[in-house]
C-alpha positions as CSV (number, residue, x, y, z in Angstrom):
1,M,9.4,-39.4,-78.9
2,P,8.8,-42.9,-77.7
3,R,7.7,-45.4,-80.3
4,D,4.1,-45.7,-80.8
5,F,3.5,-49.3,-81.2
6,E,5.4,-50.2,-78.1
7,G,2.2,-49.7,-76.1
8,G,1.4,-46.0,-76.9
9,W,-1.7,-46.3,-79.1
10,I,-2.8,-49.5,-77.3
11,A,-2.8,-47.7,-74.2
12,T,-4.2,-44.7,-75.6
13,L,-7.0,-46.4,-77.1
14,A,-7.9,-48.6,-74.0
15,I,-8.2,-45.4,-71.8
16,T,-10.4,-43.8,-74.7
17,A,-12.5,-46.9,-74.9
18,M,-13.1,-46.9,-71.1
19,A,-13.9,-43.1,-71.2
20,A,-16.3,-44.0,-74.1
21,I,-18.2,-46.6,-72.2
22,L,-18.5,-44.1,-69.1
23,R,-20.2,-41.4,-71.3
24,F,-22.2,-43.5,-73.4
25,W,-23.5,-45.9,-71.1
26,N,-27.5,-45.2,-70.4
27,L,-26.8,-42.1,-72.3
28,G,-30.4,-41.5,-73.2
29,N,-31.5,-41.4,-69.6
30,P,-33.0,-39.5,-68.0
31,V,-35.8,-39.2,-70.9
32,K,-36.3,-35.4,-70.4
33,F,-34.7,-32.0,-71.2
34,V,-31.8,-31.3,-68.7
35,F,-31.2,-27.9,-67.9
36,D,-30.3,-25.9,-70.8
37,E,-30.8,-28.7,-73.2
38,T,-34.2,-27.2,-73.8
39,Y,-32.8,-24.4,-75.8
40,Y,-29.9,-26.2,-77.5
41,A,-31.3,-29.4,-78.8
42,K,-34.3,-27.4,-80.3
43,D,-32.4,-24.7,-81.8
44,A,-29.8,-27.6,-83.1
45,Y,-32.9,-29.3,-84.8
46,S,-34.4,-26.0,-86.1
47,L,-30.8,-25.5,-87.9
48,L,-30.9,-29.2,-89.1
49,K,-34.5,-28.8,-90.8
50,H,-34.7,-25.0,-91.7
51,G,-31.0,-23.8,-91.6
52,Y,-31.6,-21.2,-89.0
53,A,-33.2,-21.0,-85.6
54,L,-36.9,-20.5,-85.0
55,Q,-38.9,-19.8,-82.1
56,F,-40.8,-22.7,-80.6
57,I,-44.3,-22.9,-79.0
58,D,-44.1,-21.8,-75.2
59,K,-47.9,-21.9,-73.8
60,P,-48.4,-23.7,-71.7
61,E,-45.1,-23.5,-70.1
62,G,-43.0,-26.4,-71.2
63,A,-45.1,-27.3,-74.2
64,A,-42.6,-28.0,-76.9
65,D,-40.8,-29.9,-74.4
66,K,-43.8,-32.4,-73.7
67,A,-44.5,-32.6,-77.5
68,I,-41.0,-33.6,-78.4
69,L,-40.8,-36.4,-75.8
70,A,-44.2,-37.6,-77.1
71,G,-42.8,-37.9,-80.5
72,N,-44.4,-34.5,-82.0
73,L,-41.8,-32.6,-83.6
74,D,-44.2,-29.8,-85.0
75,V,-43.4,-27.5,-82.2
76,F,-41.5,-24.5,-84.0
77,K,-43.2,-21.1,-85.0
78,T,-42.5,-19.3,-88.3
79,T,-40.8,-16.6,-86.5
80,P,-37.0,-16.6,-86.4
81,S,-35.1,-16.6,-82.9
82,L,-32.3,-14.6,-81.8
83,T,-29.9,-17.2,-80.3
84,V,-27.1,-15.9,-78.1
85,H,-24.5,-17.9,-78.9
86,P,-22.7,-18.9,-82.3
87,E,-23.7,-21.8,-84.1
88,V,-21.1,-24.4,-84.1
89,G,-21.9,-26.3,-81.1
90,K,-25.5,-26.6,-82.2
91,W,-24.5,-27.9,-85.5
92,M,-22.5,-30.4,-83.7
93,I,-25.6,-31.4,-81.7
94,A,-27.6,-31.3,-84.9
95,A,-25.4,-34.1,-86.5
96,G,-26.4,-36.5,-83.5
97,E,-30.0,-35.5,-84.1
98,Q,-29.7,-36.4,-87.9
99,L,-28.2,-39.8,-87.1
100,F,-30.5,-41.2,-83.9
101,G,-33.4,-38.9,-84.4
102,M,-34.7,-36.0,-82.1
103,N,-34.7,-37.9,-78.7
104,T,-32.3,-37.6,-75.6
105,F,-29.8,-40.1,-77.2
106,G,-29.7,-38.2,-80.3
107,W,-29.0,-34.8,-78.8
108,R,-26.4,-36.1,-76.4
109,F,-24.5,-38.4,-78.6
110,M,-22.3,-35.8,-80.0
111,P,-21.3,-34.4,-76.4
112,A,-20.6,-38.0,-75.4
113,L,-18.5,-38.4,-78.6
114,F,-16.3,-35.2,-78.4
115,G,-16.0,-35.7,-74.7
116,T,-14.4,-38.9,-75.3
117,L,-12.2,-37.6,-78.2
118,T,-11.0,-34.8,-75.6
119,V,-9.6,-37.7,-73.5
120,L,-7.7,-39.1,-76.6
121,L,-6.3,-35.9,-77.7
122,L,-5.2,-34.9,-74.0
123,I,-3.3,-38.4,-73.8
124,R,-1.4,-37.8,-76.9
125,V,-0.7,-34.0,-76.1
126,V,0.8,-34.8,-72.6
127,R,2.7,-37.7,-74.2
128,R,4.3,-35.4,-76.8
129,M,5.1,-32.9,-74.0
130,T,6.8,-35.4,-71.7
131,R,7.8,-38.0,-74.1
132,S,6.3,-40.3,-71.7
133,T,3.5,-42.8,-72.6
134,L,2.8,-43.4,-68.8
135,I,2.2,-39.7,-67.9
136,G,0.1,-39.3,-71.0
137,C,-2.1,-42.2,-70.1
138,I,-2.3,-40.9,-66.5
139,A,-3.7,-37.4,-67.8
140,G,-6.4,-39.3,-70.0
141,L,-7.5,-41.6,-67.1
142,L,-7.6,-38.4,-64.8
143,L,-9.9,-36.5,-67.4
144,A,-11.9,-39.7,-68.1
145,V,-12.8,-39.8,-64.2
146,D,-13.5,-36.0,-63.6
147,G,-17.1,-35.5,-62.5
148,L,-17.6,-32.4,-64.4
149,H,-16.2,-33.4,-67.6
150,F,-18.3,-36.7,-67.3
151,V,-21.4,-34.9,-66.6
152,M,-20.7,-32.2,-69.4
153,S,-20.0,-35.2,-72.0
154,R,-23.6,-36.3,-71.4
155,V,-25.9,-33.4,-71.8
156,A,-26.5,-31.2,-75.0
157,L,-24.7,-28.1,-73.7
158,L,-22.1,-26.2,-75.7
159,D,-19.1,-26.2,-73.3
160,I,-18.0,-29.7,-74.1
161,F,-17.5,-28.6,-77.7
162,L,-15.4,-25.7,-76.5
163,A,-13.2,-27.6,-74.3
164,F,-12.7,-29.9,-77.3
165,W,-11.7,-27.4,-79.8
166,L,-9.5,-25.4,-77.4
167,V,-7.7,-28.8,-76.5
168,A,-7.2,-29.5,-80.2
169,A,-5.9,-26.0,-81.0
170,V,-3.3,-26.2,-78.0
171,S,-2.4,-29.8,-79.3
172,C,-1.6,-28.4,-82.8
173,L,0.6,-25.6,-81.3
174,V,2.4,-28.1,-79.2
175,A,3.1,-30.0,-82.1
176,D,4.2,-26.8,-84.2
177,R,6.8,-26.3,-81.4
178,D,8.3,-29.6,-82.1
179,W,8.0,-29.3,-85.8
180,S,9.7,-25.7,-85.9
181,R,12.5,-26.5,-83.5
182,R,13.4,-29.6,-85.5
183,R,13.7,-27.6,-88.6
184,L,15.7,-24.8,-87.0
185,A,18.1,-27.5,-85.6
186,D,18.4,-29.0,-89.0
187,S,19.6,-25.7,-90.6
188,L,22.2,-24.6,-87.8
189,D,25.2,-25.6,-90.1
190,Q,23.8,-23.2,-92.8
191,K,23.2,-20.2,-90.6
192,A,25.5,-17.4,-90.6
193,E,26.2,-15.4,-87.2
194,G,23.8,-12.9,-86.4
195,A,21.2,-13.8,-89.1
196,V,17.7,-14.6,-88.6
197,G,17.9,-18.4,-88.8
198,R,15.5,-20.6,-90.8
199,L,12.4,-19.0,-92.3
200,M,9.3,-20.9,-91.5
201,L,6.2,-18.7,-93.2
202,V,4.0,-21.6,-93.6
203,R,3.7,-23.8,-90.7
204,P,0.7,-26.3,-91.1
205,W,0.3,-27.1,-87.3
206,R,-0.3,-23.3,-86.9
207,L,-2.9,-23.3,-89.7
208,A,-4.7,-26.2,-88.0
209,A,-4.5,-24.3,-84.7
210,G,-6.3,-21.5,-86.5
211,V,-9.1,-23.5,-87.8
212,C,-9.7,-25.2,-84.2
213,F,-9.6,-21.7,-82.6
214,G,-12.0,-20.5,-85.2
215,L,-14.6,-23.6,-84.3
216,A,-14.0,-22.8,-80.6
217,L,-15.0,-19.2,-81.1
218,G,-17.9,-20.4,-83.4
219,T,-19.0,-22.3,-80.3
220,K,-18.6,-19.7,-77.4
221,W,-16.8,-16.3,-77.7
222,S,-14.9,-16.9,-74.6
223,A,-12.5,-18.8,-76.7
224,I,-11.0,-15.5,-77.6
225,W,-9.0,-15.2,-74.3
226,V,-7.4,-18.5,-74.7
227,M,-6.5,-17.7,-78.2
228,A,-5.0,-14.5,-77.2
229,G,-3.1,-16.0,-74.2
230,F,-1.6,-18.6,-76.6
231,G,-0.7,-16.3,-79.1
232,L,1.4,-14.5,-76.6
233,L,3.0,-17.9,-75.7
234,V,4.0,-19.2,-78.9
235,F,5.7,-15.9,-79.5
236,A,7.6,-16.5,-76.6
237,W,8.7,-20.0,-77.7
238,D,9.7,-18.7,-81.2
239,L,11.7,-15.8,-79.6
240,G,13.3,-18.4,-77.3
241,A,14.3,-20.5,-80.3
242,R,15.7,-17.6,-82.0
243,R,17.8,-16.8,-79.1
244,M,18.8,-20.5,-78.6
245,I,20.4,-20.3,-82.0
246,G,22.4,-17.1,-81.7
247,V,20.1,-14.7,-83.5
248,R,21.0,-11.2,-82.3
249,H,18.2,-8.7,-81.6
250,A,16.0,-11.7,-81.7
251,F,13.1,-10.0,-80.4
252,W,12.4,-7.6,-83.3
253,K,13.6,-10.1,-85.8
254,S,11.4,-12.8,-84.4
255,A,8.4,-10.4,-84.2
256,L,8.8,-10.0,-88.0
257,V,9.7,-13.6,-89.3
258,D,7.5,-15.6,-86.8
259,G,5.2,-13.1,-84.9
260,L,3.4,-11.8,-88.2
261,P,3.2,-15.0,-90.0
262,A,1.7,-16.5,-86.6
263,F,-0.9,-13.8,-86.5
264,L,-1.9,-14.5,-90.0
265,S,-1.9,-18.3,-89.7
266,I,-3.9,-18.5,-86.3
267,V,-5.6,-15.2,-85.7
268,L,-6.7,-14.6,-89.5
269,V,-7.5,-18.1,-90.2
270,A,-9.6,-18.4,-87.0
271,V,-11.5,-15.3,-88.0
272,V,-12.2,-16.6,-91.5
273,T,-13.2,-20.2,-90.1
274,Y,-15.6,-18.3,-87.4
275,T,-17.1,-16.3,-90.4
276,A,-17.6,-19.5,-92.3
277,T,-19.6,-21.0,-89.5
278,W,-22.2,-18.5,-90.0
279,T,-22.8,-19.6,-93.6
280,G,-26.1,-20.9,-92.8
281,W,-27.4,-17.5,-91.3
282,L,-25.9,-15.9,-94.4
283,L,-27.8,-18.0,-96.8
284,H,-31.3,-17.7,-95.3
285,D,-32.8,-14.5,-95.8
286,N,-35.5,-15.3,-93.1
287,A,-32.9,-15.7,-90.4
288,Y,-33.3,-13.4,-87.3
289,D,-32.1,-9.9,-88.4
290,H,-31.2,-10.7,-91.8
291,D,-33.0,-8.0,-93.1
292,Y,-31.5,-5.5,-90.7
293,A,-29.1,-3.9,-93.8
294,S,-32.3,-3.5,-96.1
295,K,-34.0,-1.5,-93.6
296,N,-31.1,0.7,-92.5
297,P,-29.2,2.2,-95.2
298,A,-25.2,2.3,-94.6
299,H,-23.5,5.4,-93.8
300,G,-19.6,6.3,-93.9
301,V,-17.3,3.4,-94.2
302,M,-19.9,0.8,-93.8
303,K,-21.0,1.5,-97.3
304,V,-18.2,-0.7,-98.7
305,V,-19.5,-3.8,-96.4
306,P,-22.0,-6.1,-98.2
307,D,-25.5,-6.0,-96.8
308,D,-25.4,-9.6,-95.7
309,F,-22.3,-8.9,-93.6
310,R,-23.5,-5.6,-92.3
311,S,-26.5,-7.5,-90.8
312,L,-24.4,-10.0,-89.5
313,I,-22.2,-7.5,-87.6
314,H,-25.6,-5.9,-86.1
315,Y,-26.7,-9.4,-85.0
316,H,-23.5,-9.6,-83.1
317,Q,-24.2,-6.3,-81.4
318,E,-27.4,-7.5,-80.2
319,V,-25.6,-10.8,-78.8
320,L,-23.1,-8.7,-77.2
321,A,-25.9,-6.4,-75.7
322,F,-27.9,-9.3,-74.4
323,H,-24.7,-10.7,-72.6
324,T,-23.6,-7.5,-71.0
325,G,-27.0,-5.3,-70.8
326,D,-29.1,-4.4,-67.7
327,Y,-31.3,-7.5,-68.4
328,I,-28.5,-10.0,-67.6
329,R,-26.8,-8.1,-65.1
330,H,-29.9,-7.8,-62.7
331,A,-30.8,-11.3,-63.4
332,T,-30.1,-14.1,-60.5
333,H,-30.2,-17.8,-60.4
334,P,-29.9,-20.2,-57.6
335,Y,-26.9,-21.9,-58.8
336,Q,-24.8,-19.2,-59.9
337,S,-21.2,-19.5,-58.8
338,H,-18.4,-16.9,-58.4
339,P,-15.4,-17.8,-60.4
340,A,-13.2,-17.4,-57.5
341,G,-14.8,-20.6,-55.9
342,W,-14.2,-22.8,-59.0
343,P,-10.7,-24.4,-58.8
344,I,-11.9,-25.7,-55.2
345,I,-15.5,-26.4,-56.4
346,A,-17.1,-24.0,-53.9
347,R,-20.5,-23.9,-55.7
348,P,-21.4,-26.7,-58.1
349,I,-24.6,-26.6,-60.1
350,G,-27.5,-29.0,-60.2
351,F,-28.7,-30.1,-63.8
352,D,-31.7,-32.3,-62.5
353,A,-33.4,-33.5,-59.5
354,V,-36.4,-35.6,-58.5
355,N,-37.2,-35.2,-54.9
356,D,-39.5,-37.1,-52.3
357,I,-39.4,-40.7,-54.1
358,K,-41.4,-42.6,-51.6
359,P,-40.1,-45.8,-50.2
360,G,-41.2,-48.7,-52.5
361,Q,-41.1,-46.7,-55.5
362,P,-39.0,-48.0,-58.5
363,G,-35.5,-47.7,-57.2
364,C,-36.2,-46.6,-53.6
365,D,-35.2,-49.5,-51.2
366,A,-35.0,-47.3,-48.0
367,R,-37.4,-48.1,-45.3
368,N,-37.6,-44.9,-43.3
369,Q,-36.8,-42.1,-45.5
370,N,-37.6,-41.0,-48.9
371,C,-35.3,-41.4,-52.0
372,L,-34.3,-38.7,-54.6
373,S,-32.3,-38.7,-57.9
374,V,-30.0,-35.9,-59.1
375,I,-27.6,-35.0,-61.8
376,S,-24.8,-32.6,-60.3
377,A,-22.2,-31.1,-62.3
378,V,-19.6,-31.5,-59.7
379,G,-15.7,-32.1,-60.2
380,T,-14.2,-35.1,-58.6
381,P,-12.9,-33.3,-55.5
382,L,-9.6,-35.1,-55.1
383,L,-8.7,-34.5,-58.7
384,W,-9.8,-30.8,-58.4
385,W,-8.0,-30.2,-55.1
386,G,-5.0,-31.7,-56.1
387,G,-5.1,-29.9,-59.5
388,A,-5.3,-26.6,-57.7
389,L,-2.0,-27.4,-55.7
390,A,-0.4,-28.6,-58.9
391,L,-1.4,-25.5,-60.9
392,L,0.8,-23.4,-58.0
393,A,3.4,-25.7,-58.5
394,A,3.2,-25.4,-62.2
395,L,3.6,-21.7,-62.0
396,V,6.7,-21.8,-59.7
397,L,8.3,-24.6,-62.0
398,W,7.4,-22.4,-65.2
399,V,8.8,-19.2,-63.6
400,G,11.5,-20.7,-61.5
401,Q,13.1,-23.6,-63.8
402,R,11.9,-22.2,-67.2
403,D,10.0,-25.3,-68.1
404,W,8.0,-24.6,-71.1
405,R,5.6,-27.5,-70.3
406,F,4.1,-25.9,-67.3
407,G,3.4,-22.8,-69.1
408,V,0.9,-24.7,-71.5
409,A,-1.0,-25.7,-68.2
410,V,-0.8,-22.1,-66.6
411,V,-1.9,-20.1,-69.9
412,G,-4.5,-22.7,-70.6
413,F,-6.0,-22.4,-67.0
414,V,-5.7,-18.8,-66.5
415,T,-7.3,-17.7,-70.0
416,C,-10.2,-20.3,-69.2
417,W,-10.7,-18.9,-65.7
418,V,-9.6,-15.2,-65.0
419,P,-11.7,-13.5,-67.9
420,W,-14.9,-14.5,-65.9
421,F,-14.2,-12.2,-63.0
422,A,-15.1,-9.2,-65.3
423,F,-18.5,-10.8,-65.6
424,D,-19.5,-11.6,-61.9
425,D,-22.1,-9.0,-62.0
426,R,-24.2,-11.5,-64.0
427,P,-25.2,-15.1,-63.4
428,I,-22.2,-17.3,-64.4
429,F,-22.0,-21.0,-63.4
430,F,-19.6,-23.5,-62.4
431,F,-20.1,-25.8,-65.5
432,Y,-18.2,-23.1,-67.5
433,A,-15.1,-24.4,-65.9
434,V,-15.3,-27.5,-68.1
435,T,-12.8,-25.9,-70.2
436,M,-10.3,-25.3,-67.2
437,I,-10.1,-29.2,-66.2
438,P,-7.8,-30.1,-69.3
439,F,-5.2,-27.7,-68.4
440,T,-5.6,-28.6,-64.9
441,V,-4.9,-32.4,-65.4
442,I,-2.0,-31.2,-67.6
443,A,-0.4,-29.5,-64.6
444,L,-1.3,-32.3,-62.5
445,S,0.1,-34.9,-64.7
446,L,3.4,-32.8,-65.1
447,V,3.7,-32.7,-61.4
448,L,3.0,-36.4,-60.9
449,G,5.9,-37.0,-63.5
450,K,8.1,-35.2,-61.3
451,I,7.1,-37.1,-58.3
452,L,7.5,-40.5,-60.2
453,G,10.9,-39.3,-61.3
454,P,13.3,-40.6,-64.5
455,A,12.4,-43.8,-66.0
456,R,14.8,-46.6,-65.7
457,T,16.3,-48.2,-68.6
458,A,16.2,-51.9,-69.5
459,M,19.6,-52.5,-67.8
460,Q,18.9,-50.7,-64.6
461,A,17.0,-51.8,-61.5
462,A,14.1,-49.6,-60.2
463,T,15.8,-47.2,-57.6
464,P,14.2,-46.1,-54.1
465,R,13.3,-42.9,-55.6
466,R,11.2,-44.3,-58.5
467,L,9.6,-46.9,-56.4
468,I,8.5,-44.3,-53.6
469,G,7.4,-42.1,-56.7
470,S,5.6,-44.9,-58.2
471,A,3.7,-45.8,-54.9
472,V,2.6,-42.0,-54.6
473,V,1.6,-41.3,-57.8
474,G,-0.3,-44.9,-58.0
475,A,-2.1,-44.2,-54.8
476,F,-3.3,-40.8,-56.0
477,V,-4.6,-42.1,-59.2
478,V,-6.5,-44.7,-57.4
479,L,-7.9,-42.5,-54.8
480,V,-9.1,-40.2,-57.6
481,V,-10.8,-43.3,-59.3
482,L,-12.5,-44.4,-56.1
483,N,-13.5,-40.7,-55.4
484,F,-15.2,-40.7,-58.9
485,A,-16.9,-44.1,-58.2
486,Y,-18.2,-42.6,-54.8
487,I,-19.8,-39.7,-56.6
488,W,-21.2,-41.6,-59.6
489,P,-24.6,-41.8,-58.1
490,I,-25.1,-38.1,-58.1
491,L,-23.6,-37.6,-61.6
492,T,-25.9,-40.1,-63.3
493,D,-29.3,-39.6,-61.7
494,K,-29.4,-42.7,-59.7
495,V,-32.1,-43.1,-57.2
496,L,-30.4,-42.8,-53.7
497,P,-31.8,-42.6,-50.0
498,H,-31.7,-39.2,-48.7
499,S,-29.1,-40.1,-46.3
500,A,-26.8,-41.5,-49.0
501,W,-27.3,-38.3,-51.2
502,L,-26.5,-36.1,-48.1
503,N,-23.1,-38.1,-47.4
504,R,-22.0,-36.9,-50.9
505,M,-22.8,-33.3,-50.3
506,W,-19.7,-32.7,-48.4
507,F,-20.2,-28.9,-48.0
508,K,-23.5,-26.8,-47.3
509,S,-22.8,-24.8,-50.7
510,W,-23.1,-28.2,-52.6
511,I,-26.8,-28.5,-51.8
């Protein structure tokens, strides 16, 4: 690893600070509930004040939202509410509401904070993977100026928290790879031929990864696919390490001495962590369906399950039925998007729009046309399109050159993307892809590192190969930043003349 204080942390914190300024600037505007903030911000406040989710007044339509924006927080009924996602993300939103109040800045504070922290994490994990501060910083800069990640960091939805916990978990697994291989190498001179090699039954980084995966599951269940994919990948890493030191019959030995402990430290710890995130629900008898077990006597093996947990299991069954039942399968939404188009931004989603702002009204300086202001959750096009090509290259380099680093990008991207094809009979949205973009950026950064070429030492002059590579990489990064600046107005609700907005709608499917 390069030494941290030869610019490593200084550059990391500078890019993180830039990401923070972008995300926190004017965060409280627009002063309204944007898209599904109407659910999550209120659920979070109910958790904060009551410990469980309560229904809120809904007549006339939008009454609760209007009351809250006017400063009246007495909008909750006494009946509990079925919420269709776990509670971690809502508790995180609630922390911001506790600090800054039940207002737009309060419920958007934690998404902006954790969106910023994701940039920091990505810099450090890519730096670890490449042993290059420069490539790590390129990765952080690219994520900082992605339009989708930027928008999701500025609205109180759950997906930005999911992206953070997944990146955190993968960062721990990458750190564990270094930690474990260093210990295997240190013990080589003590290994008998054909033995298993050094035992590492307790691996701190994997325990941390298990906690992070549990918190990701506690935000959205879709994290389970990422955990499963990386579970297989880390076993492949362990198996490769055992083979590298000459262990015979490495598959079965590694399955026993690495695979089983990995299952306990990642999967079991994740399950325990996930269960712990339901503590608030378990402690409140008035929570939705908490009384199910008392009304429905147990049968068979379920008799050994405590009533509180039997009720929690039934709650999960109801949530699963919501996500897979006939109601959701027959629903439609004007912004629903098929996952096949996500990598190329085929159908982004509009979070907010104010149309037909007349000339002369605040912000509308146009003379012969109306203005509008929108928040479009659209990725930075050059970044996403370049990333799609980089992911194809990453697959080739992972398989063809057996470069493990590209496997991190491919497995992360695929497990965040492919499972959604099984749910394309219900409305799903492009903003779910915010979990894909960190892994896309990892692939892109690694490919840019290949283009850049090896670094020169202090005694070497820059080679033509390095100069050309630097020019290509530098030009691409600058173009991505400029592309982000160009779409900035449609990410931040800026008032634009209709023609200026239309110029940023590059495809009919974006409208």
